[in-house]
C-alpha positions in Angstrom: -30.1 13.7 -23.7 -28.3 16.2 -21.4 -30.1 14.7 -18.4 -29.0 11.2 -19.3 -25.3 12.3 -19.7 -25.4 14.1 -16.3 -27.1 11.1 -14.7 -24.5 8.7 -16.1 -21.6 10.9 -15.1 -23.1 11.2 -11.6 -23.3 7.4 -11.2 -19.8 7.0 -12.5 -18.4 9.5 -10.0 -20.3 7.9 -7.2 -19.1 4.4 -8.1 -15.5 5.6 -8.4 -15.7 7.3 -5.0 -17.2 4.1 -3.3 -14.7 1.8 -5.0 -11.6 3.9 -3.9 -12.1 3.7 -0.2 -10.5 0.2 0.3 -8.4 0.2 -2.9 -5.9 2.9 -2.1 -2.5 2.3 -0.8 -1.9 3.3 2.8 0.4 6.3 3.1 0.2 6.9 6.8 2.5 5.5 9.4 1.4 2.4 11.4 1.1 3.2 15.1 -0.2 -0.2 16.2 -0.4 -3.7 14.8 -2.1 -6.8 16.3 -2.5 -10.2 14.8 -3.6 -13.4 16.5 -4.5 -16.8 15.4 -5.9 -19.7 17.4 -7.1 -23.2 17.1 -7.6 -26.4 19.0 -3.8 -26.7 19.6 -3.1 -23.2 20.9 -2.6 -19.6 19.9 -0.1 -17.1 18.6 -0.2 -13.3 19.0 1.9 -10.6 17.5 1.6 -7.0 18.8 3.6 -3.9 17.8 2.9 -0.5 19.3 4.5 2.9 19.3 4.7 4.5 22.7 6.7 7.6 23.6 8.7 7.2 20.3 9.5 3.6 21.2 8.4 0.7 19.0 7.5 -2.3 21.2 7.2 -5.8 19.9 5.3 -8.4 21.8 4.9 -12.0 20.9 3.1 -14.9 22.7 2.6 -18.4 21.6 1.2 -21.4 23.4 1.0 -24.9 22.1 -1.3 -27.1 24.1 -0.3 -30.5 22.8 3.4 -29.9 23.1 3.1 -28.0 26.4 5.2 -25.0 25.2 4.8 -21.4 25.9 6.9 -18.5 24.7 6.6 -14.7 25.4 8.7 -11.9 24.1 8.5 -8.1 24.8 11.2 -5.9 23.4 11.9 -2.6 21.8 12.6 -2.8 18.1 13.6 -0.5 15.3 10.8 1.4 13.6 12.1 -0.1 10.3 9.9 -3.1 11.1 6.8 -0.8 10.9 8.0 0.7 7.6 8.5 -2.9 6.2 5.1 -3.8 7.6 3.5 -0.8 5.8 5.1 -2.1 2.6 3.6 -5.5 3.1 0.1 -4.0 3.8 0.4 -2.3 0.4 2.1 -5.1 -1.5 -0.6 -7.6 -0.4 -3.5 -5.2 -0.5 -4.3 -5.9 3.2 -6.3 -2.7 3.3 -8.9 -4.5 1.3 -9.5 -6.9 4.2 -11.0 -4.0 6.3 -14.4 -5.1 7.5 -13.9 -8.8 6.8 -15.9 -10.7 9.4 -16.8 -14.2 8.3 -17.4 -17.5 10.1 -17.7 -21.1 8.7 -21.2 -22.3 9.8 -21.1 -25.5 11.8 -17.3 -25.6 12.2 -16.4 -27.0 15.6 -12.6 -27.2 15.6 -11.4 -24.7 13.0 -8.8 -21.9 13.3 -9.6 -18.3 13.8 -7.7 -15.0 13.2 -8.0 -11.4 14.2 -6.1 -8.5 12.6 -6.1 -4.8 13.7 -3.9 -2.2 12.3 -4.1 1.5 13.3 -2.5 4.4 11.4 -1.3 7.8 12.5 -4.0 9.5 10.4 -6.8 7.8 12.4 -7.6 5.1 9.8 -7.6 1.5 10.7 -7.9 -2.0 9.2 -10.0 -4.6 11.2 -10.6 -8.1 10.0 -11.5 -11.4 11.7 -12.6 -14.9 10.7 -13.3 -18.3 12.0 -12.7 -21.0 9.4 -12.7 -18.3 6.7 -10.2 -15.8 5.6 -9.8 -13.0 3.0 -8.2 -13.7 -0.4 -4.4 -13.9 -0.3 -4.6 -14.3 3.5 -2.1 -17.2 3.7 0.5 -15.4 1.5 0.2 -12.1 3.3 0.3 -13.6 6.8 3.3 -15.7 5.9 5.2 -12.6 4.7 4.3 -10.9 8.0 5.4 -13.9 10.1 8.7 -13.9 8.1 9.2 -10.2 8.8 9.0 -10.8 12.6 10.7 -14.3 12.7 14.2 -12.9 13.4 12.8 -11.5 16.7 11.4 -14.8 17.9 
């Protein structure tokens, strides 16, 4: 009986440790953020990086059908990264880490790529073509809304 209890406790501890890796809120500062989306009609890229205590925002968008192109590079307040960290936690974006899915046979779908690096060395990397993680649309819309005053 004692061996069974020890075995069950060992399994429970192992499952708890495995399940916690992607389910913990991020507590470290973001040092870089990259998000891009593309499709048949063009692409959009958002990039935020911290260099020499300056937070730099870069944005590029190209619409093929409407023949429009826009680029922005400017220094921004680090409050944007604090708000971005809040969104990562609010929308559980850390759970997307490792997402890498493609829709088989899709010829004209959209794709996305997301990379977030943290001061403690951890990162979130996700990508998809025709597929996206749960709550992707809601989370990305919140991120786009955060940066929209800069565009």
